[in-house]
N, C-alpha and C positions, 0 to 999 in steps of 0.2 A: 348454455341456450338462455340464462338470467342475463348475462350481458349483452345477447343477442335482443334480446326482447325489448333492454333499455335504449338500445341503438335504434330499434325500429321506432319506440317511443319520441325518442329524440328526434328524429326526422321528421316523424309527424307532427311534432309539439313546439313549435316558436320559442318555448322557455326550457326548453332541455337541450343540451349542445353534448354531441359524444363525447367531445373534447375535455368535460368538465368532469369529467369521473378521473382521479386521481388513480397512480398504479395499483396502490393498496388496494384502493375499490374494487377496481377492475379484475384484480385475482381473487378477492372474496367472490365476485359475483360467479366469474366464471371457475374457479374449483371450489370454493367453500360453499356454497349453494348447493351445488350437484353432491359434493361429499355429506351434507347434512340430511337428504333425502336417502344416500348410501348407508348413511348408519343407521338409519331408522330403519329401512327396513332389512338389514343383517340382524340387527339388534332384535327388532320386534316378530322378525317372520322369519328368521334363518336363509335368507336366501337375496342376492342381488337382485336388481331389475334388471337384469340380462338374464337371469335364473328364471325368475318370474317369468319372464318373456317366452321361454321356451319350455316352461314347466317342470323346471330341474330344481327340486329340493334338496335338502342336506338334514340328515339325523346324525345325532351325537351315539356314539356307542356306549357311553352310560348316560344315565340322567344327570348325573352330579355335573358331566362337561360341558351342559347345552352352552351356559352362559361363557366362560371362560374362550371355550371352542369359537363362539359367533364372535369374541373380541378379537384372537387373536383373527379370525377370517376378516374381521374389519379392518385390523391392522395392516395385513400381509398383503390382502386385496386392493380393496377402493382405496383407502390410507395409504397405502405405499405408491399408489399409481398420482394421487393429489399432492404429495409430498415431492415426488419428482417433477412433478408438472409444475409446482410452486417454486421450487428451485429457481433462482435466476443464473445460470451458468450454461456456456455453452456444451457442457457433457449432459445438459438433461435429455434431449434427445436421444442419445445415445443410452442412457440409461433407461429411457423407456421401451428402446427397441430390442436392448436387453433383458429387460422384463418381460416385455411379448415371447421372446425366442424361449426364455426359462419357463412362463406359463404353458407353453406351446409343449415343449419337452416332459414337463412335469404332468401333464394330462395324458402322455404316450407312456412314462415312465411306471405311475404306479397301476397296480392291477385293475383296479376298478375306475380310473380315468377321473380321479379326484381334482386335478387342476394345481395349482401351486399354493394357491390361497386356503383349500380344502382340505390339503394332504399335511401342510404343515400346520394346520388348525386340530387335524383328527377326525373330520367330519367327513359324511360317507355319502356321498349324491346318490339319489333317487330322483327316477322320472315319476311325477305322482299328477294327481288330479289338480284341480284349482285351489283344492283344501290345503291346509297346513300340515306338511308332511308328519311332524311332530304326533300331531293330534289325529290324524286318521292313517294310521298305517297299514289298514287294510289295501290300499289303494297305491301302494307302492309297489314299483317295477325295478328292483335292483339292476344296475347297471352291471 
């Protein structure tokens, strides 16, 4: 979205040219900026933007596991997607496909449909209100 916004601004403005961006800057705008937003959401709220959109939260089985669980979720979820997307290889598209299939299989394999990142992180998904699931446990519906 950030890369598209820059290209739209370049189209409107005579001072900016879409071709002026180096490959490195394009990658930062395309993969780095969304990762920063996802990292903030996962680390501060405990859910990705997609989980927030469908009111799916995660809770930790133990209070001391909240921060490590969120770090693992970030690394195995959005972090892994960005790492594969950033990877300049002809195999990166295949790797993204394998990751997508593994995520779907993991969602059906875990008893509570945790998904790959939540399962590896040891976080349990809950359907919740728009409030934070760790702070408002009375509003949670386990899957």
